[in-house]
N, CA and C atoms as a LAMMPS dump frame, in Angstrom:
ITEM: TIMESTEP
0
ITEM: NUMBER OF ATOMS
615
ITEM: BOX BOUNDS ff ff ff
-5.0000000000000000e+02 5.0000000000000000e+02
-5.0000000000000000e+02 5.0000000000000000e+02
-5.0000000000000000e+02 5.0000000000000000e+02
ITEM: ATOMS id mol type element x y z
1 1 1 N 132.484 -437.701 -385.179
2 1 2 C 132.029 -438.751 -386.092
3 1 3 C 131.598 -438.13 -387.423
4 2 1 N 132.005 -438.772 -388.512
5 2 2 C 131.763 -438.236 -389.847
6 2 3 C 130.903 -439.183 -390.68
7 3 1 N 130.198 -438.598 -391.633
8 3 2 C 129.634 -439.292 -392.779
9 3 3 C 130.32 -438.758 -394.035
10 4 1 N 130.356 -439.583 -395.079
11 4 2 C 130.757 -439.125 -396.403
12 4 3 C 129.563 -439.232 -397.347
13 5 1 N 129.607 -438.44 -398.399
14 5 2 C 128.603 -438.53 -399.466
15 5 3 C 129.376 -438.727 -400.761
16 6 1 N 129.407 -439.974 -401.239
17 6 2 C 130.153 -440.315 -402.444
18 6 3 C 131.078 -441.485 -402.187
19 7 1 N 130.786 -442.619 -402.824
20 7 2 C 131.531 -443.854 -402.58
21 7 3 C 132.505 -444.168 -403.708
22 8 1 N 133.084 -443.13 -404.287
23 8 2 C 134.032 -443.292 -405.395
24 8 3 C 135.452 -443.479 -404.858
25 9 1 N 136.414 -443.528 -405.781
26 9 2 C 137.811 -443.565 -405.374
27 9 3 C 138.206 -442.349 -404.563
28 10 1 N 137.66 -441.179 -404.937
29 10 2 C 137.922 -439.965 -404.164
30 10 3 C 137.408 -440.126 -402.735
31 11 1 N 136.269 -440.796 -402.604
32 11 2 C 135.742 -441.068 -401.274
33 11 3 C 136.669 -441.939 -400.454
34 12 1 N 137.301 -442.921 -401.094
35 12 2 C 138.26 -443.764 -400.377
36 12 3 C 139.412 -442.94 -399.811
37 13 1 N 139.888 -441.988 -400.612
38 13 2 C 141.002 -441.15 -400.16
39 13 3 C 140.595 -440.336 -398.932
40 14 1 N 139.416 -439.714 -398.987
41 14 2 C 138.961 -438.916 -397.845
42 14 3 C 138.713 -439.804 -396.629
43 15 1 N 138.166 -440.977 -396.847
44 15 2 C 137.956 -441.92 -395.753
45 15 3 C 139.27 -442.237 -395.046
46 16 1 N 140.316 -442.494 -395.817
47 16 2 C 141.602 -442.817 -395.202
48 16 3 C 142.239 -441.6 -394.531
49 17 1 N 141.992 -440.394 -395.064
50 17 2 C 142.461 -439.183 -394.38
51 17 3 C 141.833 -439.093 -392.995
52 18 1 N 140.525 -439.281 -392.927
53 18 2 C 139.842 -439.185 -391.638
54 18 3 C 140.328 -440.26 -390.676
55 19 1 N 140.483 -441.478 -391.171
56 19 2 C 140.974 -442.554 -390.308
57 19 3 C 142.379 -442.267 -389.8
58 20 1 N 143.238 -441.751 -390.68
59 20 2 C 144.617 -441.468 -390.267
60 20 3 C 144.693 -440.305 -389.289
61 21 1 N 143.622 -439.505 -389.239
62 21 2 C 143.546 -438.389 -388.29
63 21 3 C 142.825 -438.78 -387.004
64 22 1 N 142.494 -440.062 -386.877
65 22 2 C 141.831 -440.538 -385.674
66 22 3 C 140.343 -440.281 -385.632
67 23 1 N 139.739 -439.978 -386.79
68 23 2 C 138.306 -439.701 -386.855
69 23 3 C 137.54 -440.98 -387.219
70 24 1 N 136.354 -441.1 -386.673
71 24 2 C 135.477 -442.221 -386.995
72 24 3 C 134.519 -441.836 -388.118
73 25 1 N 134.315 -442.751 -389.055
74 25 2 C 133.364 -442.542 -390.15
75 25 3 C 132.248 -443.567 -389.997
76 26 1 N 131.024 -443.061 -389.821
77 26 2 C 129.877 -443.929 -389.548
78 26 3 C 129.395 -444.63 -390.808
79 27 1 N 129.393 -443.927 -391.942
80 27 2 C 128.894 -444.523 -393.169
81 27 3 C 129.043 -443.581 -394.342
82 28 1 N 128.737 -444.118 -395.535
83 28 2 C 128.887 -443.368 -396.78
84 28 3 C 127.558 -443.39 -397.529
85 29 1 N 127.035 -442.209 -397.821
86 29 2 C 125.832 -442.097 -398.647
87 29 3 C 126.216 -442.1 -400.126
88 30 1 N 125.424 -442.783 -400.93
89 30 2 C 125.635 -442.78 -402.381
90 30 3 C 124.387 -443.351 -403.027
91 31 1 N 123.866 -442.68 -404.053
92 31 2 C 122.638 -443.149 -404.704
93 31 3 C 122.912 -443.933 -405.978
94 32 1 N 124.155 -444.371 -406.159
95 32 2 C 124.508 -445.155 -407.33
96 32 3 C 123.985 -446.579 -407.26
97 33 1 N 124.056 -447.27 -408.397
98 33 2 C 123.625 -448.66 -408.482
99 33 3 C 124.818 -449.598 -408.38
100 34 1 N 124.533 -450.848 -407.982
101 34 2 C 125.537 -451.916 -407.944
102 34 3 C 126.747 -451.557 -407.09
103 35 1 N 126.496 -450.907 -405.976
104 35 2 C 127.573 -450.566 -405.057
105 35 3 C 127.832 -451.718 -404.093
106 36 1 N 129.057 -451.854 -403.61
107 36 2 C 129.315 -452.856 -402.572
108 36 3 C 128.625 -452.463 -401.269
109 37 1 N 128.558 -453.388 -400.34
110 37 2 C 127.928 -453.083 -399.049
111 37 3 C 128.828 -452.253 -398.152
112 38 1 N 130.13 -452.354 -398.373
113 38 2 C 131.088 -451.569 -397.594
114 38 3 C 132.223 -451.087 -398.487
115 39 1 N 132.899 -450.037 -398.047
116 39 2 C 134.16 -449.595 -398.636
117 39 3 C 135.148 -449.399 -397.499
118 40 1 N 136.26 -450.115 -397.57
119 40 2 C 137.274 -450.056 -396.513
120 40 3 C 136.634 -450.238 -395.14
121 41 1 N 135.712 -451.198 -395.082
122 41 2 C 135.03 -451.611 -393.854
123 41 3 C 134.021 -450.595 -393.331
124 42 1 N 133.699 -449.587 -394.122
125 42 2 C 132.684 -448.603 -393.74
126 42 3 C 131.424 -448.875 -394.56
127 43 1 N 130.246 -448.947 -393.926
128 43 2 C 129.03 -449.324 -394.663
129 43 3 C 128.557 -448.261 -395.646
130 44 1 N 128.048 -448.719 -396.787
131 44 2 C 127.373 -447.852 -397.751
132 44 3 C 125.905 -447.762 -397.338
133 45 1 N 125.405 -446.545 -397.142
134 45 2 C 124.076 -446.327 -396.578
135 45 3 C 123.013 -446.03 -397.624
136 46 1 N 123.403 -445.94 -398.901
137 46 2 C 122.433 -445.633 -399.942
138 46 3 C 122.103 -444.155 -399.999
139 47 1 N 120.885 -443.843 -400.443
140 47 2 C 120.459 -442.46 -400.638
141 47 3 C 120.365 -441.743 -399.294
142 48 1 N 120.802 -440.491 -399.263
143 48 2 C 120.709 -439.697 -398.035
144 48 3 C 119.252 -439.489 -397.651
145 49 1 N 118.963 -439.684 -396.378
146 49 2 C 117.631 -439.373 -395.856
147 49 3 C 117.761 -438.941 -394.406
148 50 1 N 116.793 -438.177 -393.945
149 50 2 C 116.868 -437.615 -392.598
150 50 3 C 116.923 -438.697 -391.525
151 51 1 N 116.271 -439.832 -391.75
152 51 2 C 116.248 -440.857 -390.712
153 51 3 C 117.59 -441.562 -390.557
154 52 1 N 118.502 -441.35 -391.499
155 52 2 C 119.846 -441.916 -391.386
156 52 3 C 120.849 -440.907 -390.838
157 53 1 N 120.37 -439.695 -390.567
158 53 2 C 121.292 -438.611 -390.223
159 53 3 C 121.25 -438.307 -388.733
160 54 1 N 122.429 -438.175 -388.132
161 54 2 C 122.561 -437.765 -386.741
162 54 3 C 123.123 -436.353 -386.725
163 55 1 N 122.409 -435.412 -386.144
164 55 2 C 122.799 -434.007 -386.218
165 55 3 C 124.096 -433.699 -385.483
166 56 1 N 124.552 -434.625 -384.656
167 56 2 C 125.826 -434.399 -383.968
168 56 3 C 127.023 -434.759 -384.846
169 57 1 N 126.77 -435.328 -386.02
170 57 2 C 127.833 -435.742 -386.924
171 57 3 C 128.114 -434.665 -387.97
172 58 1 N 129.179 -434.864 -388.728
173 58 2 C 129.551 -433.933 -389.798
174 58 3 C 129.66 -434.692 -391.113
175 59 1 N 129.319 -434.018 -392.201
176 59 2 C 129.315 -434.618 -393.534
177 59 3 C 130.377 -433.971 -394.405
178 60 1 N 131.033 -434.788 -395.233
179 60 2 C 131.917 -434.285 -396.281
180 60 3 C 131.441 -434.863 -397.609
181 61 1 N 131.288 -433.999 -398.611
182 61 2 C 130.913 -434.459 -399.948
183 61 3 C 132.177 -434.969 -400.637
184 62 1 N 132.283 -436.282 -400.745
185 62 2 C 133.511 -436.921 -401.242
186 62 3 C 133.385 -437.228 -402.733
187 63 1 N 133.138 -436.173 -403.509
188 63 2 C 132.967 -436.256 -404.962
189 63 3 C 133.887 -435.229 -405.596
190 64 1 N 134.677 -435.649 -406.579
191 64 2 C 135.669 -434.76 -407.166
192 64 3 C 135.108 -433.719 -408.111
193 65 1 N 133.97 -433.994 -408.738
194 65 2 C 133.38 -433.065 -409.706
195 65 3 C 132.828 -431.843 -408.981
196 66 1 N 133.337 -430.665 -409.318
197 66 2 C 132.96 -429.451 -408.592
198 66 3 C 131.481 -429.116 -408.724
199 67 1 N 130.935 -429.262 -409.919
200 67 2 C 129.534 -428.918 -410.15
201 67 3 C 128.597 -429.849 -409.391
202 68 1 N 128.869 -431.143 -409.439
203 68 2 C 128.039 -432.1 -408.703
204 68 3 C 128.142 -431.845 -407.204
205 69 1 N 129.352 -431.563 -406.737
206 69 2 C 129.534 -431.275 -405.314
207 69 3 C 128.68 -430.079 -404.884
208 70 1 N 128.655 -429.034 -405.703
209 70 2 C 127.851 -427.858 -405.375
210 70 3 C 126.36 -428.181 -405.367
211 71 1 N 125.893 -428.922 -406.36
212 71 2 C 124.472 -429.279 -406.43
213 71 3 C 124.038 -430.025 -405.168
214 72 1 N 124.859 -430.975 -404.73
215 72 2 C 124.514 -431.75 -403.534
216 72 3 C 124.518 -430.867 -402.296
217 73 1 N 125.535 -430.039 -402.156
218 73 2 C 125.623 -429.156 -400.987
219 73 3 C 124.382 -428.278 -400.873
220 74 1 N 123.923 -427.751 -401.994
221 74 2 C 122.789 -426.824 -401.973
222 74 3 C 121.464 -427.505 -401.626
223 75 1 N 121.428 -428.832 -401.69
224 75 2 C 120.214 -429.57 -401.339
225 75 3 C 120.161 -429.957 -399.866
226 76 1 N 121.276 -429.868 -399.172
227 76 2 C 121.37 -430.409 -397.82
228 76 3 C 121.455 -429.308 -396.779
229 77 1 N 120.807 -429.546 -395.652
230 77 2 C 120.889 -428.647 -394.503
231 77 3 C 121.502 -429.431 -393.346
232 78 1 N 122.82 -429.598 -393.409
233 78 2 C 123.547 -430.389 -392.417
234 78 3 C 124.82 -429.651 -392.019
235 79 1 N 125.488 -430.186 -391.014
236 79 2 C 126.801 -429.676 -390.629
237 79 3 C 127.86 -430.326 -391.504
238 80 1 N 128.752 -429.526 -392.069
239 80 2 C 129.833 -430.052 -392.898
240 80 3 C 131.153 -429.998 -392.132
241 81 1 N 131.951 -431.043 -392.314
242 81 2 C 133.248 -431.12 -391.655
243 81 3 C 134.389 -430.77 -392.585
244 82 1 N 135.602 -430.86 -392.055
245 82 2 C 136.837 -430.608 -392.794
246 82 3 C 137.738 -431.824 -392.618
247 83 1 N 138.434 -432.227 -393.678
248 83 2 C 139.391 -433.334 -393.598
249 83 3 C 140.769 -432.826 -393.995
250 84 1 N 141.731 -432.933 -393.088
251 84 2 C 143.097 -432.479 -393.335
252 84 3 C 144.047 -433.631 -393.036
253 85 1 N 144.78 -434.064 -394.044
254 85 2 C 145.707 -435.176 -393.846
255 85 3 C 146.808 -434.772 -392.868
256 86 1 N 147.179 -435.659 -391.95
257 86 2 C 148.226 -435.301 -390.981
258 86 3 C 149.587 -435.032 -391.607
259 87 1 N 149.791 -435.451 -392.858
260 87 2 C 151.062 -435.172 -393.533
261 87 3 C 150.963 -433.987 -394.485
262 88 1 N 149.93 -433.18 -394.337
263 88 2 C 149.894 -431.885 -395.027
264 88 3 C 150.616 -430.86 -394.16
265 89 1 N 150.97 -429.718 -394.773
266 89 2 C 151.645 -428.643 -394.044
267 89 3 C 150.82 -427.369 -394.223
268 90 1 N 150.156 -426.961 -393.168
269 90 2 C 149.212 -425.851 -393.236
270 90 3 C 149.655 -424.762 -392.262
271 91 1 N 149.886 -423.564 -392.767
272 91 2 C 150.25 -422.439 -391.909
273 91 3 C 149.127 -422.151 -390.911
274 92 1 N 149.484 -421.763 -389.68
275 92 2 C 148.441 -421.434 -388.697
276 92 3 C 147.606 -420.216 -389.062
277 93 1 N 148.078 -419.399 -390.004
278 93 2 C 147.311 -418.215 -390.408
279 93 3 C 146.342 -418.486 -391.556
280 94 1 N 146.318 -419.71 -392.048
281 94 2 C 145.42 -420.081 -393.149
282 94 3 C 143.988 -420.221 -392.632
283 95 1 N 143.026 -419.801 -393.435
284 95 2 C 141.608 -419.987 -393.124
285 95 3 C 141.022 -421.001 -394.108
286 96 1 N 140.308 -421.99 -393.577
287 96 2 C 139.783 -423.094 -394.377
288 96 3 C 138.28 -423.198 -394.157
289 97 1 N 137.505 -423.187 -395.246
290 97 2 C 136.055 -423.26 -395.158
291 97 3 C 135.549 -424.67 -394.93
292 98 1 N 134.305 -424.751 -394.473
293 98 2 C 133.68 -426.04 -394.175
294 98 3 C 133.588 -426.9 -395.434
295 99 1 N 133.676 -428.213 -395.227
296 99 2 C 133.545 -429.156 -396.325
297 99 3 C 134.79 -429.353 -397.16
298 100 1 N 135.864 -428.646 -396.827
299 100 2 C 137.091 -428.689 -397.63
300 100 3 C 137.985 -429.842 -397.188
301 101 1 N 138.73 -430.406 -398.152
302 101 2 C 139.658 -431.497 -397.866
303 101 3 C 141.048 -431.149 -398.372
304 102 1 N 142.055 -431.496 -397.566
305 102 2 C 143.457 -431.289 -397.929
306 102 3 C 144.167 -432.629 -397.844
307 103 1 N 144.732 -433.066 -398.978
308 103 2 C 145.29 -434.401 -399.099
309 103 3 C 146.745 -434.459 -398.62
310 104 1 N 147.282 -435.67 -398.606
311 104 2 C 148.656 -435.889 -398.161
312 104 3 C 149.635 -435.076 -398.997
313 105 1 N 150.598 -434.443 -398.321
314 105 2 C 151.632 -433.686 -399.01
315 105 3 C 151.226 -432.308 -399.458
316 106 1 N 149.976 -431.923 -399.251
317 106 2 C 149.563 -430.568 -399.634
318 106 3 C 150.22 -429.548 -398.712
319 107 1 N 150.532 -428.381 -399.288
320 107 2 C 151.185 -427.301 -398.552
321 107 3 C 150.374 -426.029 -398.769
322 108 1 N 150.03 -425.362 -397.68
323 108 2 C 149.309 -424.091 -397.774
324 108 3 C 150.016 -423.093 -396.871
325 109 1 N 150.505 -422.014 -397.467
326 109 2 C 151.337 -421.064 -396.734
327 109 3 C 150.556 -419.852 -396.232
328 110 1 N 151.276 -418.936 -395.61
329 110 2 C 150.719 -417.889 -394.757
330 110 3 C 149.628 -417.063 -395.424
331 111 1 N 148.576 -416.814 -394.653
332 111 2 C 147.499 -415.871 -394.977
333 111 3 C 146.689 -416.249 -396.208
334 112 1 N 146.787 -417.487 -396.632
335 112 2 C 145.925 -417.956 -397.721
336 112 3 C 144.546 -418.304 -397.172
337 113 1 N 143.517 -418.042 -397.972
338 113 2 C 142.145 -418.367 -397.587
339 113 3 C 141.56 -419.345 -398.591
340 114 1 N 141.08 -420.466 -398.078
341 114 2 C 140.454 -421.499 -398.901
342 114 3 C 138.975 -421.541 -398.551
343 115 1 N 138.12 -421.48 -399.559
344 115 2 C 136.684 -421.426 -399.342
345 115 3 C 136.085 -422.758 -398.938
346 116 1 N 134.78 -422.862 -399.095
347 116 2 C 134.038 -424.043 -398.682
348 116 3 C 134.014 -425.103 -399.782
349 117 1 N 134.071 -426.367 -399.34
350 117 2 C 133.91 -427.529 -400.221
351 117 3 C 134.949 -427.55 -401.342
352 118 1 N 136.162 -427.171 -400.998
353 118 2 C 137.285 -427.229 -401.943
354 118 3 C 138.071 -428.517 -401.754
355 119 1 N 138.889 -428.836 -402.747
356 119 2 C 139.807 -429.97 -402.681
357 119 3 C 141.206 -429.457 -402.996
358 120 1 N 142.132 -429.653 -402.068
359 120 2 C 143.55 -429.409 -402.334
360 120 3 C 144.188 -430.79 -402.355
361 121 1 N 144.483 -431.266 -403.544
362 121 2 C 144.815 -432.672 -403.724
363 121 3 C 146.289 -432.96 -403.421
364 122 1 N 146.661 -434.218 -403.609
365 122 2 C 147.959 -434.731 -403.185
366 122 3 C 149.122 -433.909 -403.736
367 123 1 N 149.986 -433.44 -402.82
368 123 2 C 151.213 -432.706 -403.17
369 123 3 C 150.965 -431.396 -403.914
370 124 1 N 149.753 -430.877 -403.866
371 124 2 C 149.506 -429.529 -404.402
372 124 3 C 149.999 -428.497 -403.398
373 125 1 N 150.449 -427.34 -403.899
374 125 2 C 150.931 -426.296 -402.993
375 125 3 C 150.287 -424.954 -403.316
376 126 1 N 149.931 -424.248 -402.252
377 126 2 C 149.383 -422.898 -402.342
378 126 3 C 150.29 -421.996 -401.526
379 127 1 N 150.869 -420.991 -402.165
380 127 2 C 151.77 -420.124 -401.422
381 127 3 C 150.985 -419.024 -400.714
382 128 1 N 151.703 -418.027 -400.215
383 128 2 C 151.127 -417.007 -399.342
384 128 3 C 150.057 -416.159 -400.04
385 129 1 N 149.094 -415.71 -399.264
386 129 2 C 148.119 -414.686 -399.667
387 129 3 C 147.268 -415.062 -400.873
388 130 1 N 147.031 -416.338 -401.068
389 130 2 C 146.108 -416.757 -402.13
390 130 3 C 144.668 -416.715 -401.619
391 131 1 N 143.743 -416.524 -402.546
392 131 2 C 142.314 -416.571 -402.23
393 131 3 C 141.671 -417.608 -403.144
394 132 1 N 141.162 -418.668 -402.541
395 132 2 C 140.551 -419.768 -403.275
396 132 3 C 139.069 -419.778 -402.917
397 133 1 N 138.215 -419.534 -403.896
398 133 2 C 136.782 -419.468 -403.628
399 133 3 C 136.183 -420.874 -403.507
400 134 1 N 134.882 -420.952 -403.232
401 134 2 C 134.206 -422.219 -402.957
402 134 3 C 134.222 -423.16 -404.168
403 135 1 N 134.22 -424.462 -403.866
404 135 2 C 134.055 -425.544 -404.853
405 135 3 C 135.2 -425.62 -405.864
406 136 1 N 136.369 -425.165 -405.493
407 136 2 C 137.558 -425.276 -406.348
408 136 3 C 138.231 -426.625 -406.1
409 137 1 N 138.776 -427.222 -407.161
410 137 2 C 139.578 -428.446 -407.056
411 137 3 C 140.968 -428.151 -407.606
412 138 1 N 141.965 -428.268 -406.746
413 138 2 C 143.359 -428.097 -407.15
414 138 3 C 143.984 -429.486 -407.178
415 139 1 N 144.304 -429.966 -408.365
416 139 2 C 144.681 -431.357 -408.585
417 139 3 C 146.104 -431.659 -408.113
418 140 1 N 146.46 -432.955 -408.075
419 140 2 C 147.773 -433.343 -407.564
420 140 3 C 148.925 -432.624 -408.259
421 141 1 N 149.873 -432.174 -407.438
422 141 2 C 151.108 -431.593 -407.944
423 141 3 C 151.005 -430.196 -408.499
424 142 1 N 149.838 -429.567 -408.425
425 142 2 C 149.707 -428.189 -408.918
426 142 3 C 150.468 -427.238 -408
427 143 1 N 151.029 -426.181 -408.594
428 143 2 C 151.797 -425.177 -407.847
429 143 3 C 151.128 -423.823 -408.051
430 144 1 N 150.531 -423.312 -406.983
431 144 2 C 149.871 -422.009 -407.005
432 144 3 C 150.764 -421.061 -406.215
433 145 1 N 151.41 -420.125 -406.894
434 145 2 C 152.364 -419.249 -406.225
435 145 3 C 151.634 -418.111 -405.511
436 146 1 N 152.388 -417.18 -404.928
437 146 2 C 151.821 -416.201 -404.024
438 146 3 C 150.843 -415.231 -404.664
439 147 1 N 149.822 -414.85 -403.892
440 147 2 C 148.898 -413.802 -404.295
441 147 3 C 147.958 -414.145 -405.421
442 148 1 N 147.757 -415.419 -405.696
443 148 2 C 146.859 -415.861 -406.77
444 148 3 C 145.429 -415.924 -406.239
445 149 1 N 144.462 -415.559 -407.071
446 149 2 C 143.053 -415.757 -406.726
447 149 3 C 142.415 -416.695 -407.745
448 150 1 N 141.563 -417.59 -407.242
449 150 2 C 140.907 -418.595 -408.08
450 150 3 C 139.415 -418.564 -407.772
451 151 1 N 138.589 -418.357 -408.807
452 151 2 C 137.154 -418.197 -408.631
453 151 3 C 136.419 -419.498 -408.392
454 152 1 N 135.165 -419.353 -407.984
455 152 2 C 134.318 -420.489 -407.628
456 152 3 C 134.285 -421.55 -408.722
457 153 1 N 134.366 -422.816 -408.28
458 153 2 C 134.136 -423.94 -409.162
459 153 3 C 135.231 -424.259 -410.153
460 154 1 N 136.348 -423.564 -410.07
461 154 2 C 137.419 -423.78 -411.046
462 154 3 C 138.163 -425.077 -410.761
463 155 1 N 138.549 -425.762 -411.844
464 155 2 C 139.337 -426.995 -411.751
465 155 3 C 140.742 -426.717 -412.265
466 156 1 N 141.714 -426.887 -411.389
467 156 2 C 143.128 -426.725 -411.736
468 156 3 C 143.706 -428.117 -411.946
469 157 1 N 144.145 -428.433 -413.16
470 157 2 C 144.603 -429.774 -413.483
471 157 3 C 145.92 -430.146 -412.826
472 158 1 N 146.249 -431.427 -412.902
473 158 2 C 147.473 -431.943 -412.295
474 158 3 C 148.7 -431.254 -412.875
475 159 1 N 149.611 -430.849 -411.993
476 159 2 C 150.88 -430.283 -412.421
477 159 3 C 150.825 -428.882 -412.978
478 160 1 N 149.701 -428.209 -412.88
479 160 2 C 149.591 -426.823 -413.356
480 160 3 C 150.478 -425.912 -412.511
481 161 1 N 151.07 -424.908 -413.153
482 161 2 C 151.829 -423.866 -412.458
483 161 3 C 151.158 -422.526 -412.736
484 162 1 N 150.903 -421.769 -411.67
485 162 2 C 150.311 -420.436 -411.797
486 162 3 C 151.287 -419.435 -411.194
487 163 1 N 151.721 -418.431 -411.986
488 163 2 C 152.721 -417.481 -411.504
489 163 3 C 152.073 -416.477 -410.543
490 164 1 N 152.889 -415.74 -409.767
491 164 2 C 152.35 -414.866 -408.722
492 164 3 C 151.373 -413.811 -409.238
493 165 1 N 150.339 -413.59 -408.438
494 165 2 C 149.411 -412.496 -408.662
495 165 3 C 148.355 -412.702 -409.721
496 166 1 N 148.332 -413.847 -410.367
497 166 2 C 147.354 -414.1 -411.428
498 166 3 C 145.952 -414.249 -410.833
499 167 1 N 144.959 -413.764 -411.57
500 167 2 C 143.561 -413.907 -411.184
501 167 3 C 142.88 -414.86 -412.168
502 168 1 N 142.367 -415.954 -411.643
503 168 2 C 141.673 -416.958 -412.446
504 168 3 C 140.188 -416.872 -412.108
505 169 1 N 139.348 -416.807 -413.13
506 169 2 C 137.914 -416.61 -412.931
507 169 3 C 137.209 -417.835 -412.388
508 170 1 N 135.875 -417.757 -412.385
509 170 2 C 135.059 -418.844 -411.857
510 170 3 C 134.722 -419.857 -412.947
511 171 1 N 134.587 -421.099 -412.522
512 171 2 C 134.218 -422.215 -413.384
513 171 3 C 135.121 -422.321 -414.614
514 172 1 N 136.391 -422.119 -414.363
515 172 2 C 137.44 -422.307 -415.374
516 172 3 C 137.956 -423.738 -415.268
517 173 1 N 138.336 -424.322 -416.39
518 173 2 C 139.03 -425.61 -416.409
519 173 3 C 140.418 -425.391 -416.98
520 174 1 N 141.44 -425.739 -416.209
521 174 2 C 142.821 -425.602 -416.665
522 174 3 C 143.414 -426.997 -416.798
523 175 1 N 143.831 -427.346 -418.008
524 175 2 C 144.319 -428.683 -418.3
525 175 3 C 145.638 -429.001 -417.631
526 176 1 N 145.89 -430.285 -417.45
527 176 2 C 147.092 -430.756 -416.773
528 176 3 C 148.348 -430.182 -417.416
529 177 1 N 149.279 -429.745 -416.565
530 177 2 C 150.577 -429.278 -417.024
531 177 3 C 150.62 -427.877 -417.58
532 178 1 N 149.504 -427.179 -417.607
533 178 2 C 149.492 -425.814 -418.142
534 178 3 C 150.3 -424.876 -417.249
535 179 1 N 150.838 -423.826 -417.859
536 179 2 C 151.551 -422.775 -417.126
537 179 3 C 150.781 -421.477 -417.341
538 180 1 N 150.26 -420.926 -416.261
539 180 2 C 149.359 -419.774 -416.345
540 180 3 C 150.133 -418.518 -415.967
541 181 1 N 150.297 -417.615 -416.964
542 181 2 C 151.072 -416.39 -416.745
543 181 3 C 150.217 -415.135 -416.891
544 182 1 N 148.961 -415.298 -417.308
545 182 2 C 148.048 -414.166 -417.474
546 182 3 C 146.734 -414.445 -416.755
547 183 1 N 145.978 -413.387 -416.48
548 183 2 C 144.653 -413.556 -415.9
549 183 3 C 143.754 -414.36 -416.84
550 184 1 N 142.841 -415.131 -416.256
551 184 2 C 141.958 -416.01 -417.023
552 184 3 C 140.508 -415.627 -416.737
553 185 1 N 139.699 -415.352 -417.777
554 185 2 C 138.302 -414.975 -417.552
555 185 3 C 137.43 -416.166 -417.158
556 186 1 N 136.237 -415.854 -416.653
557 186 2 C 135.271 -416.872 -416.232
558 186 3 C 134.905 -417.818 -417.373
559 187 1 N 134.517 -419.037 -417
560 187 2 C 133.888 -420.015 -417.904
561 187 3 C 134.734 -420.327 -419.142
562 188 1 N 136.013 -420.496 -418.933
563 188 2 C 136.893 -420.832 -420.048
564 188 3 C 137.636 -422.131 -419.769
565 189 1 N 138.139 -422.733 -420.837
566 189 2 C 139.03 -423.884 -420.741
567 189 3 C 140.388 -423.468 -421.274
568 190 1 N 141.434 -423.776 -420.506
569 190 2 C 142.784 -423.305 -420.811
570 190 3 C 143.74 -424.491 -420.808
571 191 1 N 144.638 -424.533 -421.792
572 191 2 C 145.66 -425.58 -421.852
573 191 3 C 146.981 -424.956 -422.286
574 192 1 N 148.066 -425.703 -422.087
575 192 2 C 149.338 -425.367 -422.701
576 192 3 C 150.287 -424.533 -421.872
577 193 1 N 151.483 -424.321 -422.455
578 193 2 C 152.55 -423.52 -421.859
579 193 3 C 153.102 -422.579 -422.926
580 194 1 N 152.78 -421.27 -422.808
581 194 2 C 151.916 -420.664 -421.787
582 194 3 C 150.451 -421.005 -422.027
583 195 1 N 149.653 -420.896 -420.98
584 195 2 C 148.245 -421.251 -421.072
585 195 3 C 147.494 -420.412 -422.093
586 196 1 N 146.656 -421.059 -422.887
587 196 2 C 145.843 -420.349 -423.879
588 196 3 C 144.403 -420.857 -423.796
589 197 1 N 143.475 -419.977 -424.041
590 197 2 C 142.058 -420.329 -423.991
591 197 3 C 141.68 -421.082 -425.262
592 198 1 N 141.096 -422.259 -425.096
593 198 2 C 140.661 -423.043 -426.255
594 198 3 C 139.145 -423.183 -426.321
595 199 1 N 138.452 -422.762 -425.259
596 199 2 C 136.998 -422.924 -425.251
597 199 3 C 136.379 -421.918 -424.297
598 200 1 N 135.261 -421.355 -424.71
599 200 2 C 134.435 -420.512 -423.837
600 200 3 C 133.193 -421.307 -423.482
601 201 1 N 133 -421.572 -422.195
602 201 2 C 131.856 -422.356 -421.749
603 201 3 C 130.658 -421.445 -421.509
604 202 1 N 129.458 -421.994 -421.673
605 202 2 C 128.237 -421.217 -421.474
606 202 3 C 127.828 -421.152 -420.013
607 203 1 N 128.23 -422.153 -419.24
608 203 2 C 127.845 -422.19 -417.83
609 203 3 C 128.85 -423.044 -417.094
610 204 1 N 128.656 -423.122 -415.762
611 204 2 C 129.565 -423.906 -414.936
612 204 3 C 129.439 -425.382 -415.245
613 205 1 N 130.485 -426.128 -414.824
614 205 2 C 130.484 -427.568 -414.99
615 205 3 C 131.579 -428.032 -415.911
């Protein structure tokens, strides 16, 4: 039995992944205002509190923003689950950290390691021997070729292509459609083909 934390559109996607995998979802925590009472027939439970939590259940943070996801995770002392769509293709040698979600059509090949609380979104592919650190979001249709490493909190935009062996730092933002052919330092924003740095960020987020 699962709980979700986050009643957004991203939460709907994870909810349907769990349902399609035969998992039950008890409810969704969210501290937002003007929320409906249910989403896809699952009740919205409001702000997380211990009296609403059953320790035999597992939680997934169903929020797409990497920084917010990390902040919430660091406040909670609960068991985190994993959501893998039945139409994803995951090599048996892949290692997947707690709290991570893999959407429909995602492909992860041999000996790749995905950290905790990551998102591998719809039709994204990760080839062999990649290392994906915690709180990374790989957006729909991104192609991560073999031997790539991606640092904590990095956002890979939709349709991005990363050539083999590239090292991408932590808390990097790569814009949609970029082609990454060189290593990328921490806390930068990158766009274009070939990818170029357009901004140096002071901190994560």
